[in-house]
N, C-alpha and C positions, 0 to 999 in steps of 0.2 A: 226087574223085569228087563228081559233081554231086545233090545229095541230092533234090531237087526232081525229079530223073529218075527216082530208083528207086522200085517199088512199095513196098508197105509189108514183105511178106518180106524182101525184098533190102535194104532201110534199118534193118532191125533184125537180121542177118547182117552185114551192115559193122560197125555200132557197135562192140561188143567189140575190134577191131583197129585201129579208126579211127587215124589218123597226127594227127601236131601239127595239119598243114593243113585237115584235114575233119572233126575232133572236133566242134566247134563247130556249123559248120552241120547235120552229122546228128543230134546232140542235140537243136538249135533244131527243127528239121523233124519230129523225133518229138514231140515236145511239140506245135508247131502241130496236128499231124494228131491230138492226142491220143488218142497210143497205149500204151494200156496194157498192153498188151501187150510192147512196148520197156524195160517197168523191169528185168527180169532183165537183158538187152542195158545197158542203164546201168548196170548194179550192178557188171556185170563191167568195165565201161570203168573204172569208178573203182577197182577194186582191184586193177587191172594197176600202180597206181601207189605203192600203198600203202608206207609209209617213203618215199617219194623228196620227202614235202614240210616237213620239217622246217625248212626254211630258207627256202622259198621256196611262193609258190603253184602247183599243178602246172594248167595249162589246161585240162588232160583231165579232170582233176578236178572244177574249177571249174565247167565245160560240163555235166557231168554232175548239179554238184548244182541248176542253174541248170534244168535241162530237167526236173529232179524235182518243183521248185518249182512250176513251169510246170503241170506236168500236175496235179499235187493229186492227191485219193483216196487211198482206203486202200493200195494198192498202194505208193505212191510214199512214202505217211506212213511204210510198213514199211521202207520200203530204206533211208531216212536214219535210221529207228529202230537200224537195224543198223550201218549204217559210222559213226556218232559211238562208242559205246561201243565197238567193235572197233580205234578210231585209225586206220581206213582213210585217213581226212581227218585230218590232225595238219599243226601248225605255223601258219604262217599260214593257210590254208585253213580251217580250225578254224570259223572265222568265219563264212564262210559258209556252211559246213553248219548250224551252228547256230542261223542267219539263217534258212534254209531251213525247218529246224525249228521253229521258232517261227511263220511262216507257216503253216503247214504243223499246227500245234498239236500236234506229236509225242509222244506219252508215252514218253521217257525211261527207262531203269531208274534208282533212288533214289539209287543210289552214283554216277551219270554226271550227274542235277540235281544234287548237293551240289559235285561236283568243278567244273563250270560254273558255278555259284556263286560260286564261290572264282575262278576263275581270275581271272590279271593284268590283262587287258585290260578296258575298261569295257563293250564293245561285247556279248562273249560275256557277260559277267553280267547284263545288259538283256534279253537274247533269252533266256539259261537260265530268269530270271523269269518268262517269255511260255509254258516248257513245266513248271512247276512246279506250278501251280495246281493237279494231283491228288495232289500229293507230298506227303502229311504230316508226312515226316519234314525237309521244308522248311522247314517254318514259323519254325524259332529263325533260320537263316541271313536267310532272307527278312525279318524284323524287325529283323535287326541291319542287314540293308542300306537301309534305309530313311534312316539317318545315311551312306549312301557320299558319296563325295566328288562323285561325277558323279549331274547330276541327272537321268539319263536311266535310270540305275540305280536311284535312289530311288522314279523314278515307278514304272518298270517293277513293281519289289518291293510297292509299295502296289497297285498292280492287282492284281498276284498275290492278296495278300493279301483285298483283297475281295471276287475272284471265288470265293474259298474261304469267306467269310462272316467271315471274321477282322477283327475291329473295331480291331485293332492297324494296321490303314492307313487308319481314316478322317481323321484328320486331315491326314493329307498328300493324300488324295482330296480332300477340303473343298479345300485348297489351292491344288491341280490344276484344280478346277473353278469358280475365281475368277480364275485367272490365264492356265493355257493347257488349256482345256479339250479335249477328245478324244472321240470315240467310244469309244475303248477305257476311255478315264477314265470315260464314262458307261455305261458297259455294267460296269465294275467296283464302281463306289459301288453299283449299284442292290442289292446283295444285304445293305448295312449302313446304308443311308439313314438317315440319322435328320430332324427336322423341317427343320435347316436347310440341309443337302444337296436336302431336296425342294424349299425357296425356291429355292435355286440352279439346278435343272433345270428348276424355271418359271419362270426368267428366260430361260435357254436357248431353252427352247421358243417363247417368246415374240419373240426376236431377229429371227428371219425369215433367220438362217444356217443354211449347211449344216447346224448340230447339230441343227437343228430335229428331224427326222424321227428322229435317234437317241434 
């Protein structure tokens, strides 16, 4: 199948039964065309392989997740929000799905958020933090993750707490502003910034770096 030669309707119709050789090109083509109407087809392709990814990443599912992340928007976010709690993508591929959920700021069910925050994989815990800033049930777990042995997880937990207006993350966010500032850290510290944070933000704004706009 030459994905670029298919019209929109044919492309969408081909995706659910795509072969291993064609799935990535078809999914990527749908994303490049911004075909929101392809979301159900991508969802169906991913569901074909439920239960097959317990020990390895399934290429068809990864292609689907990547395409949904590229598409963005409410429909793609809702698809991700269904695939993760239903464990359609599992095993090693779960990290890709949670990463896409973090990128799209997907609102996952509270019990799913709590499970992901306790996952053994640091990358999943960090991305789960980025999906947790609306979930009040997650606050105690996020506070505990401030002491996570993996710095990326602790930073993500602090950012989530900051966005929720919880001052428990302020010390970690202040440290991040001093040592490794990012747009995410700047956004997250704003709701709870004290005088020290404001001074640090002012210094960053005057550096002329790429962070000045943030």
